N, C-alpha and C positions, 0 to 999 in steps of 0.2 A: 352374635346370639348364635349355639348350635341350635337345630333344629332335631326336638325330641323326637327317639328311637320307640314308635307304638305300633310298629310293624307284625308283632306277634302277639298284640295285647287284649284282642279277641278270636275266640274257637272259631278255627280252621276247619272245613267240612276234611280238608285234602292237603296234606303240610307237602308241597314241593322241596325238592333239593335247593340249598341255597344258592342264590345267585348275585354276583354286583351289577346287579340291573339298576335303572334309575330312582326305584324307589329306594334300595339299600345306602346308591352314592346321596341322594338328599339328607340320611340321617345317621350316614355312617362316622360321622366322628364323635356322636354321642352314644354311638353303640359300641364301639370298640373303647374309648373311656370308662362307659360302664362296666365291659365285659372282662376285659383285660387289667390284671392287677397290676401297675406300675407302669404302663404303656407311656404316660406323660414321661415317667424319668428314663425309660430305653430310648424314648425320641430323643429327648434332650443329649442323650449320653453319646448318640450315634454321632450329632454332629462334635462333639466334644471329641471323639475319637478320630471321626474323620480328619480334623482339626490338627491331631498329631500325627497322620499317616498320609496325608496328601501328599504328593510330590510334584516338583514345578511341571509344567507343561501336559498333566496327567488328567484323565477322565477318572469322573466317580460315577457308581451305578447306583439308581436304585430299582432293582428289580422286583416287581407289581407293587410299582410308588403308590399304587390307590390315589388318594387325596391329594398326597404328596408332602406328609407330614414330616418324614424324614430326607426327604430332599429340602424343604423350606428349613430345617436343623442345618443341614451340610452348607446350604446356601448363607446362612448366618456366620457360622459359625468360620469355615474355610477362608482363610487367608494369602494361602499359597498361590504365586505366581501362575497363570496360564492355565488354569483349571476350568474344566467343564461337567457339568453335571447332565446324565442322560438318565432321564426318569423314565420308565417304561413300566406300561399294562394294558393286557389285553381288553379289557372291559371299558369300550365306548364311553360311557355314563362317568367314568371314573377319572379317567384320564383328560375328559371334557370340562369336569370341575376342577381338577389338579390344575390344568392350564389357565383356569379364571382365578383362582388363589394366586398363581404366578405371575399374573397379570396386573394385581393390585400389590405385588409386593415391590419393598424399596430397595430390598441388595441388588448388587449387581454382578453376582457372580453367573455365568452365561447355565443357560438351562435347556436341553433339548428333551421336550416330549414325544415319547414315541406311542402309537396302540399297537400292541406286537404281542405276539407270545414269547414268553422269556426263554421258552427252550429253542426258537428259531433265532435268538440273539447273536452276535456276533461281537463278542468281548476282545476288546484290544486297549494296548496303553493304558490300563487300569491300575490306578493306585489303593482304590476303593471300591468295594462291592457290598451294597447291602442289601439283603431279602428280611424284611422286618415284616413277620408271621405270614411267609408267601411258600415257602417250599412245605409247608404241611398239604398247601393246594394243588401239587403237583402229584401225582401216580408215585408210588415208592421204587417203583421199577423204573423209573426216567431219570429219579434223582442220583445217583450217581455220575450218569452222563453230565447232567447237569453243573455238579460240582468239579469236574474236570474242564469243561468249557469255562467257568468262571477261573479256577486256578489257573489253564493256560494263556485267558486274557490279561491275566494282571501282574504286573512289574514285580523283579526282587524287590522282596520286603514290602509289597503291597499283604491287602486285609481283607479279609470275608467278614463282616459283621452280619450275625445271624441270628434271628431271634423267632423261635417257635413255641409253642404248645407241646410238652412232653409227659410222656409216661414214665410213669415210676415202677422200676423192675420188683417193687416188692406189691404184693395186690392189696395188704394192709396200707399202706403208704400211699398207692393211688386212689385206694376209696377214701382216706381221710382226707388227701388234695382235692378231691373233686367236692367233698363235703364243704369244704374253707370257700373253695371256688363258687358253689353253691349260695354260701352264705354271704360273700363278697357282691353277686351279682344281688340278690334279696336288698343288702345295703344301701345299693346304686338305686332303689325303687323297682327293679324287675319283679315283676308278679310271680306266682309259680305256673302259671299258665305261658307266659312268654318264654321263661327258662326253659320249659318242657318242649313247647313247640318250637324253638330255636335250635334246641339241641336237636331235634329230632331233624330238621332241615338240614342240619351239618352234618350227621350221621355217614352219609356215603360222601361226601363232598371232603373235610379235613379228618387226615387220617394222620396221628402224631405218633411221632417214635420216641425212643426213650434215649436219653442224652448220650450212652456208650453208642448207642447205634449212630447217633450225628458225629461222634468225634471218631468212629471208627472209617467211615465214611471221608472224612476230611482228609484224614492220614493216609488213607488208599487213594484218593487225587491226586497227594502231593505234598499235603501242607505239614509244613517243621512243625509245627506248633499248634495248640488250639486251648482257650481256657476259658472257663463259664465265668462274666463277670457279673451277670444278674440272673437271679433265680428267687421266685414268690411262686409257691403252691406249684400248680402243672405249667408255669411257665419259665422261660430260661431265655439268655442270649450269652453268645459264644463270640471271641474272639478267633479268628483263624489268621494264620502269617506265614506266607509263603514266604 
């Protein structure tokens, strides 16, 4: 049973920037499922897509793996011979808990966990790279270089599966989706003070961009095509093919 997220339930004298520390790691599974519309579906389909695109004797990377939801989805779906998953996160509390889940998991596909900044990772022999709500925490000026690193490390025909919180180009549409997202969180049991304080904590940490901005960056990095395969309010997922 998931531990319930109550981190922002009481009024805080000072709201610090959001960090993936031990307190967040302990409730993260509940937090993200109650905060991101369609999160479970996206995680499930990451496994489906990985199974389709995994090449024999290649690596599958989960960049910013947090508790390993996408890693486990791939681990239980991919049957291609000789594959290995590399799960990477720079937060010790997250990678430690991810390893705990992997140790209890019954699937046999090899998984290597690394506590490392994904901007410093060397990617090679990859058929699948996943960034599941991760790029939004990287400084915008550093995102293009990371996309090029991923592209260079992918085998021909390899894919990047990218899920992100996105902004709408229209201010009217953006306001509507923000309102609908707030309603979604209320329906999941979050109070207005929880929603407000969490939003404040993320303000300087999570920087979202528009879908066209993401797609242009993928094209600039060299990807031959990209397509949106999931979109709910201000959350979307893309598939980019080398």
